[in-house]
C-alpha positions as CSV (number, residue, x, y, z in Angstrom):
1,X,-124.0,-47.7,-86.0
2,X,-126.5,-50.4,-85.8
3,X,-129.7,-50.4,-84.0
4,X,-128.4,-52.7,-81.3
5,X,-125.5,-50.8,-80.2
6,X,-125.5,-48.3,-77.6
7,X,-124.4,-44.6,-78.2
8,X,-120.7,-44.2,-77.0
9,X,-120.3,-41.5,-74.2
10,X,-117.5,-39.0,-74.5
11,X,-114.4,-39.6,-72.3
12,X,-114.4,-37.8,-69.0
13,X,-110.6,-38.0,-68.9
14,X,-110.0,-34.3,-70.3
15,X,-112.3,-33.0,-67.5
16,X,-110.8,-35.0,-64.7
17,X,-107.3,-34.1,-65.8
18,X,-108.2,-30.3,-66.0
19,X,-109.8,-30.5,-62.4
20,X,-106.7,-32.2,-60.9
21,X,-104.3,-29.6,-62.7
22,X,-106.5,-26.7,-61.4
23,X,-106.2,-28.3,-57.8
24,X,-102.4,-28.4,-58.1
25,X,-102.4,-24.7,-59.1
26,X,-104.6,-23.7,-56.2
27,X,-102.5,-25.7,-53.7
28,X,-99.3,-24.3,-55.0
29,X,-100.6,-20.7,-55.0
30,X,-101.9,-21.2,-51.3
31,X,-98.6,-22.7,-50.2
32,X,-96.6,-19.7,-51.7
33,X,-99.2,-17.0,-50.5
34,X,-96.6,-15.3,-48.3
35,X,-94.4,-14.6,-51.3
36,X,-97.2,-12.7,-53.0
37,X,-98.7,-10.8,-50.0
38,X,-97.7,-7.2,-50.2
39,X,-95.6,-5.3,-47.4
40,X,-98.5,-3.1,-46.1
41,X,-99.9,-1.6,-42.9
42,X,-100.4,-4.5,-40.4
43,X,-97.7,-6.6,-41.8
44,X,-94.5,-7.4,-40.0
45,X,-91.6,-5.1,-41.3
46,X,-89.1,-7.3,-43.2
47,X,-85.6,-7.1,-42.0
48,X,-83.0,-6.1,-44.6
49,X,-79.2,-5.3,-44.6
50,X,-77.5,-2.3,-46.1
51,X,-74.4,-0.2,-45.1
52,X,-74.1,3.0,-43.3
53,X,-72.3,5.9,-45.0
54,X,-68.9,4.8,-43.8
55,X,-69.4,1.4,-45.4
56,X,-70.2,-0.6,-42.3
57,X,-72.8,-3.2,-42.7
58,X,-76.0,-2.5,-40.9
59,X,-79.4,-4.1,-40.4
60,X,-83.0,-3.2,-39.5
61,X,-82.7,-5.7,-36.7
62,X,-80.3,-3.2,-35.0
63,X,-83.4,-0.9,-34.4
64,X,-85.6,-3.4,-32.8
65,X,-87.8,-1.9,-30.1
66,X,-87.7,1.6,-31.8
67,X,-90.3,3.5,-33.7
68,X,-88.8,3.8,-37.3
69,X,-89.7,6.1,-40.2
70,X,-88.1,4.0,-43.1
71,X,-87.8,6.0,-46.2
72,X,-86.6,4.5,-49.6
73,X,-85.1,7.2,-51.7
74,X,-82.3,8.1,-54.3
75,X,-80.4,11.4,-55.0
76,X,-81.6,11.5,-58.7
77,X,-85.4,11.6,-57.5
78,X,-86.9,15.0,-57.2
79,X,-89.8,14.0,-55.2
80,X,-87.4,12.4,-52.7
81,X,-85.4,15.7,-52.5
82,X,-88.8,17.6,-51.8
83,X,-89.8,15.5,-48.9
84,X,-86.3,15.2,-47.0
85,X,-86.5,18.6,-45.4
86,X,-89.8,17.6,-43.7
87,X,-88.0,14.4,-42.6
88,X,-85.2,16.6,-41.1
89,X,-87.9,18.7,-39.2
90,X,-89.7,15.6,-37.9
91,X,-86.4,14.2,-36.7
92,X,-85.7,17.6,-34.9
93,X,-89.2,17.9,-33.5
94,X,-89.4,14.5,-31.8
95,X,-86.4,14.3,-29.5
96,X,-86.7,10.7,-28.4
97,X,-83.9,8.1,-28.5
98,X,-86.4,5.6,-29.4
99,X,-87.5,7.3,-32.7
100,X,-85.3,6.9,-35.8
101,X,-85.7,8.5,-39.1
102,X,-83.9,6.0,-41.5
103,X,-83.5,7.0,-45.1
104,X,-82.1,4.2,-47.2
105,X,-80.6,5.3,-50.6
106,X,-80.8,2.9,-53.5
107,X,-78.3,5.0,-55.5
108,X,-75.6,2.9,-57.4
109,X,-72.4,2.3,-55.3
110,X,-70.4,5.2,-56.7
111,X,-71.3,8.8,-57.8
112,X,-71.6,8.7,-61.7
113,X,-72.4,5.0,-61.9
114,X,-75.5,3.7,-63.4
115,X,-77.9,1.7,-61.2
116,X,-79.8,-1.3,-62.6
117,X,-82.5,1.0,-64.0
118,X,-80.0,3.1,-65.9
119,X,-80.2,6.0,-63.4
120,X,-76.9,7.8,-62.7
121,X,-76.0,7.8,-58.9
122,X,-75.4,10.8,-57.1
123,X,-72.9,11.4,-54.0
124,X,-75.2,10.2,-51.1
125,X,-72.7,11.3,-48.4
126,X,-72.2,14.7,-50.1
127,X,-75.9,15.3,-50.6
128,X,-76.7,14.6,-46.9
129,X,-73.8,16.7,-45.7
130,X,-74.6,19.6,-48.2
131,X,-78.3,19.7,-46.9
132,X,-77.4,19.2,-43.2
133,X,-79.4,16.1,-42.6
134,X,-78.8,14.6,-39.3
135,X,-81.1,11.6,-39.5
136,X,-79.8,8.2,-40.1
137,X,-78.9,7.5,-43.7
138,X,-78.0,4.1,-45.1
139,X,-77.0,2.9,-48.5
140,X,-78.2,-0.1,-50.4
141,X,-76.6,0.2,-53.9
142,X,-78.1,-3.1,-55.2
143,X,-81.6,-1.8,-54.1
144,X,-82.5,-5.0,-52.5
145,X,-84.8,-3.3,-50.0
146,X,-87.0,-2.4,-53.0
147,X,-87.6,-6.1,-53.7
148,X,-87.9,-6.8,-49.9
149,X,-90.5,-4.1,-49.3
150,X,-92.1,-4.6,-52.7
151,X,-91.8,-0.8,-53.5
152,X,-93.2,0.5,-56.6
153,X,-90.7,3.4,-56.9
154,X,-89.1,6.1,-54.8
155,X,-89.9,7.6,-52.5
156,X,-91.8,5.1,-50.4
157,X,-92.0,5.0,-46.7
158,X,-93.0,2.9,-43.9
159,X,-93.8,3.7,-40.3
160,X,-92.6,0.9,-38.1
161,X,-93.8,0.5,-34.4
162,X,-91.7,-0.9,-31.5
163,X,-93.2,-4.2,-32.1
164,X,-91.8,-4.5,-35.7
165,X,-95.3,-4.0,-37.3
166,X,-95.8,-1.5,-40.2
167,X,-98.4,1.1,-39.1
168,X,-98.4,3.3,-42.1
169,X,-97.2,2.9,-45.8
170,X,-96.9,6.1,-48.0
171,X,-95.9,5.9,-51.7
172,X,-94.7,9.1,-53.0
173,X,-93.6,12.2,-51.3
174,X,-95.4,13.7,-48.2
175,X,-94.8,16.4,-45.5
176,X,-93.5,14.2,-42.5
177,X,-93.7,17.0,-40.1
178,X,-97.4,17.5,-40.4
179,X,-99.5,17.1,-37.3
180,X,-100.9,13.8,-38.7
181,X,-97.5,12.1,-38.7
182,X,-96.2,13.7,-35.6
183,X,-99.3,12.4,-33.7
184,X,-98.8,8.9,-35.1
185,X,-95.1,8.8,-34.2
186,X,-95.8,10.1,-30.7
187,X,-98.8,7.6,-30.2
188,X,-96.4,4.8,-31.2
189,X,-93.7,6.0,-28.9
190,X,-96.2,6.0,-26.0
191,X,-97.2,2.4,-26.7
């Protein structure tokens, strides 16, 4: 470099390019934010389709205007089996046509088949009848409800109000007939 030349400044192009790319990523993330928002208390309950135990297609939309305890479970899940008697007691203790205990099994379609995670399905209808459960049981063999509700496993439950909003989310087993949950259900029925 001679004494009369000016020093060459580094190019700003890489910095400008990086800023533009970051802006694109931020805009894309903002536009798709609903896809990443968790299904939690305060969110609208997503609708889903399943089958009743007779194989008839059903949908959460059919329960619009009711208070729903939505439970995602499977016959092969010990914690699910642990909490189901308390769901039956809750179902019996709150005698109101506007309250539905809804247990959606993600077992494979037929007993003995493996589901997508390799678990062997039990006989959903037989299990329900053998244990005398009288609450509503649906079956979702593909387990689509788990993706729709972004569950992390089973059991996972959601208390949905008449307005379609989730008021409580519980991951893992619980005693559904406890005073806390009975009070929540009765308060939602009264609103």
